[in-house]
C-alpha positions as a printed Julia matrix, in Angstrom:
309×3 Matrix{Float64}:
 55.09  41.46  83.15
 56.0   37.73  83.0
 56.08  37.53  79.2
 58.12  40.65  78.51
 61.8   40.32  77.57
 64.03  43.38  77.19
 67.37  43.48  75.39
 69.64  46.39  74.6
 72.23  47.02  71.96
 75.48  48.65  72.96
 74.43  52.19  71.99
 72.93  53.34  75.31
 73.05  50.72  78.08
 72.5   53.28  80.85
 69.1   54.29  79.47
 68.15  50.63  78.92
 69.02  49.81  82.54
 66.93  52.76  83.75
 63.94  51.64  81.67
 64.19  48.1   83.03
 64.36  49.42  86.58
 61.08  51.29  86.01
 59.49  48.16  84.51
 60.93  45.95  87.28
 62.25  43.45  84.75
 65.85  42.36  84.11
 67.86  43.68  81.19
 68.72  40.43  79.47
 72.3   39.91  78.21
 73.37  40.11  74.58
 76.61  38.69  73.19
 78.14  40.58  70.26
 81.07  38.99  68.47
 83.27  40.59  65.83
 84.95  38.18  63.43
 88.35  38.59  61.77
 86.65  39.86  58.59
 84.98  42.65  60.67
 81.49  41.08  60.5
 79.29  41.09  63.57
 77.36  38.21  65.12
 74.69  38.7   67.79
 73.3   36.17  70.25
 70.34  37.01  72.51
 71.07  35.16  75.75
 67.52  34.74  77.08
 64.47  32.8   75.96
 62.38  34.69  73.38
 59.92  31.99  72.33
 56.36  33.39  72.33
 57.58  36.35  74.4
 56.93  40.07  73.91
 60.46  41.21  73.03
 61.66  44.82  73.26
 65.03  45.84  71.81
 66.38  49.22  72.94
 68.82  50.88  70.56
 69.08  54.56  69.63
 70.87  55.19  66.34
 73.83  57.23  67.57
 77.49  57.35  66.58
 78.82  55.06  65.3
 75.42  54.99  63.58
 76.18  52.31  61.0
 77.65  49.93  63.61
 74.65  50.4   65.89
 72.22  49.99  63.0
 73.72  46.68  61.9
 73.78  45.49  65.51
 70.07  46.34  65.78
 69.24  44.53  62.54
 71.07  41.42  63.73
 69.25  41.52  67.08
 65.92  41.72  65.26
 66.87  38.78  63.08
 67.91  36.78  66.14
 64.61  37.51  67.91
 62.61  36.43  64.86
 64.67  33.26  64.55
 64.06  32.56  68.24
 60.25  32.6   67.67
 59.48  35.84  69.51
 55.74  36.51  69.54
 56.29  40.21  68.8
 59.41  42.35  68.58
 59.28  46.08  69.28
 62.21  48.37  68.49
 62.6   51.07  71.13
 64.5   53.76  69.26
 64.86  56.93  71.35
 66.8   58.59  68.5
 66.34  57.77  64.81
 69.38  59.38  63.17
 68.26  58.71  59.6
 65.06  60.68  60.17
 66.9   63.73  58.83
 67.09  62.03  55.42
 63.37  62.46  54.83
 62.96  63.96  51.35
 64.49  64.23  47.9
 65.95  67.74  47.95
 68.67  67.18  45.32
 68.95  65.07  42.14
 69.73  61.34  42.54
 69.83  61.53  46.33
 68.93  58.68  48.68
 66.11  58.91  51.22
 67.78  57.12  54.1
 64.9   57.52  56.53
 62.59  55.39  54.39
 65.27  52.85  53.47
 66.29  52.21  57.08
 62.61  51.87  58.04
 62.27  49.16  55.38
 65.41  47.43  56.67
 64.03  47.3   60.21
 60.82  45.71  58.99
 62.69  43.24  56.76
 64.89  42.24  59.73
 61.86  41.35  61.86
 60.53  44.46  63.64
 56.78  44.31  64.34
 56.47  47.69  66.02
 58.56  50.81  66.68
 58.59  53.12  69.69
 60.36  56.36  68.78
 60.83  59.78  70.31
 60.79  63.2   68.6
 61.28  62.21  64.97
 62.88  64.96  62.89
 59.78  65.53  60.75
 56.19  64.22  60.75
 56.45  62.37  57.42
 59.09  59.98  58.84
 56.29  58.3   60.81
 54.74  57.3   57.47
 57.94  55.65  56.21
 57.17  52.59  58.34
 54.77  49.85  57.21
 54.35  48.72  60.84
 52.77  50.53  63.82
 54.84  53.4   65.21
 54.28  54.98  68.62
 55.81  58.43  68.44
 56.56  60.05  71.79
 57.9   63.51  72.55
 59.78  64.98  75.5
 57.91  68.3   75.67
 56.25  67.41  78.99
 59.6   66.68  80.64
 61.12  69.88  79.25
 58.09  71.96  80.23
 58.07  70.56  83.77
 61.68  71.63  84.14
 61.19  75.18  82.83
 58.08  75.8   84.94
 60.41  76.34  87.9
 61.36  79.7   86.34
 59.52  83.03  86.38
 57.93  82.87  82.92
 56.08  86.2   82.96
 58.4   87.71  80.33
 59.29  84.48  78.48
 58.85  83.54  74.82
 59.64  80.21  73.1
 61.58  80.55  69.84
 61.82  77.82  67.19
 64.92  78.06  64.96
 62.82  77.39  61.85
 59.24  77.08  60.67
 59.57  73.29  60.38
 59.78  73.02  64.17
 57.11  75.67  64.78
 54.32  73.2   65.63
 56.21  71.42  68.46
 57.41  74.84  69.66
 53.8   76.07  69.75
 52.79  73.0   71.76
 55.69  73.58  74.14
 54.75  77.26  74.5
 51.15  76.3   75.29
 52.38  73.96  78.04
 54.24  76.92  79.54
 51.43  79.39  78.74
 53.82  81.75  76.92
 53.94  83.11  73.32
 55.98  81.62  70.49
 58.19  82.94  67.69
 60.18  81.29  64.88
 63.2   81.96  62.72
 63.13  82.08  58.92
 65.94  79.63  58.15
 67.65  78.55  54.96
 70.25  75.77  54.95
 73.09  75.87  52.41
 75.19  72.98  53.77
 75.32  70.74  56.82
 77.31  73.34  58.75
 76.09  76.52  57.02
 72.67  78.02  57.71
 71.23  81.49  57.5
 68.37  82.87  59.57
 67.24  86.05  57.84
 64.67  87.17  60.39
 62.63  86.19  63.42
 58.86  86.06  63.11
 57.49  87.33  66.4
 58.25  89.99  69.0
 61.26  88.9   71.06
 62.84  92.25  72.04
 63.36  92.53  75.78
 62.14  88.98  76.38
 63.57  85.96  78.18
 63.96  83.42  75.38
 63.8   79.63  75.44
 65.16  78.29  72.14
 63.56  74.92  71.38
 64.85  72.5   68.73
 64.36  68.77  68.19
 68.11  68.06  68.17
 71.44  69.86  68.34
 74.23  68.28  66.29
 76.88  70.75  65.14
 75.0   73.65  66.69
 75.19  75.8   63.54
 71.48  76.63  63.59
 71.44  77.54  67.28
 74.53  79.77  67.0
 73.06  81.55  63.97
 69.8   82.07  65.84
 71.65  83.49  68.85
 73.12  86.21  66.6
 69.64  87.21  65.39
 68.28  87.2   68.96
 71.08  89.51  70.1
 70.26  91.89  67.27
 66.67  91.97  68.53
 67.83  92.81  72.05
 66.53  89.85  74.05
 67.06  89.86  77.8
 68.24  86.27  78.39
 68.62  83.02  76.45
 68.16  79.37  77.38
 68.56  76.52  74.87
 66.53  73.3   74.98
 66.34  70.21  72.77
 65.33  66.56  72.95
 68.39  64.98  71.33
 71.69  66.45  72.56
 74.1   65.02  69.98
 76.61  67.87  70.44
 79.0   66.94  67.62
 82.08  68.98  66.67
 82.38  70.7   70.08
 78.85  72.1   69.77
 78.23  71.89  73.53
 81.34  73.94  74.29
 80.68  76.47  71.55
 77.13  77.08  72.75
 78.11  77.0   76.41
 80.85  79.58  75.77
 78.22  82.13  74.71
 78.06  84.43  77.72
 74.38  85.29  77.25
 73.32  81.6   77.19
 72.27  80.87  80.76
 71.46  77.18  80.38
 71.4   74.25  77.95
 68.79  71.55  78.6
 68.44  68.22  76.77
 67.23  64.69  77.52
 69.04  61.36  77.73
 67.66  59.89  74.49
 71.33  59.69  73.45
 74.38  59.21  75.68
 76.01  62.52  76.6
 79.78  62.09  76.52
 80.72  65.66  77.46
 79.99  67.71  80.55
 79.4   71.43  80.84
 78.51  73.64  83.77
 75.52  75.0   81.84
 74.18  71.59  80.78
 71.2   69.87  82.42
 70.17  66.39  81.22
 66.58  65.27  81.88
 65.56  61.62  81.83
 62.95  60.15  79.48
 63.37  56.68  80.98
 60.05  56.86  82.85
 58.12  57.92  79.72
 59.66  55.17  77.57
 59.08  52.54  80.25
 55.43  53.54  80.63
 54.93  53.44  76.86
 56.5   49.96  76.74
 54.24  48.79  79.56
 51.17  50.11  77.71
 52.25  48.43  74.47
 52.75  45.15  76.32
 49.39  45.4   78.14
 47.45  46.55  75.05
 46.67  49.99  76.47
 46.62  53.33  74.68
 50.01  55.0   74.28
 48.52  58.24  72.95
 46.74  58.66  76.27
 50.14  59.56  77.73
 49.82  62.9   75.92
């Protein structure tokens, strides 16, 4: 691992430190300066010349600050003659802006992908992108991981004889089916329509959930509107118990508290792709540091990343 150099932006230093511990390499320092006119300047404080550079930075709140910081780090690595620069992005916030669903609307997922390439990214390592087409927004190689193995390993400790996995919508049905197959249980999905960021309607659930122990699986939970709407439909169907799982636990607008306050929700499980600021007695946070570190090692050594799955 002599030629690998790892830096982190300020978005999630704990995860970066965990990844470096698995790789047995130091997390190199980065100096970020803010000028009087509110502009940022970044200095990478380790030699990058002809090195394999990895920059760890999930796009989390404040998203725009962290994005600009990442772009400046990429530019600094390119200017320092890095042999290759890989962006390790556990959460790609702009992946939700993935299509033109209204007149004269921007497609932020594609634009930010272009910005990363223009700034100097040669490769991207991402986890659980919001939709499959986001992968194709990049003109550079993208290794797309998921956290379904970590989530499945956790839930296998339960008695799953009466369990069913439920996706909140048909768009997430394929990952939910994969997750259900890892647990060897059936799968169901909600028929969802979104009217605004915080207003969704799930008209029905496709699949037999009555009397079942339910694991709700989503890619991310932000405001929690979809999950709370789904919980109402599950109660109407008479499910026996409910657990909620996701990869990205953003938990904006008191979502963690509002979901945790539901008496029939036994547990909320997410991963540490983003920093979790709140705590809750029902919350369990699983680590993806080992998976990301192994993927980085395989990228560095020229081995297959897809073999991890």
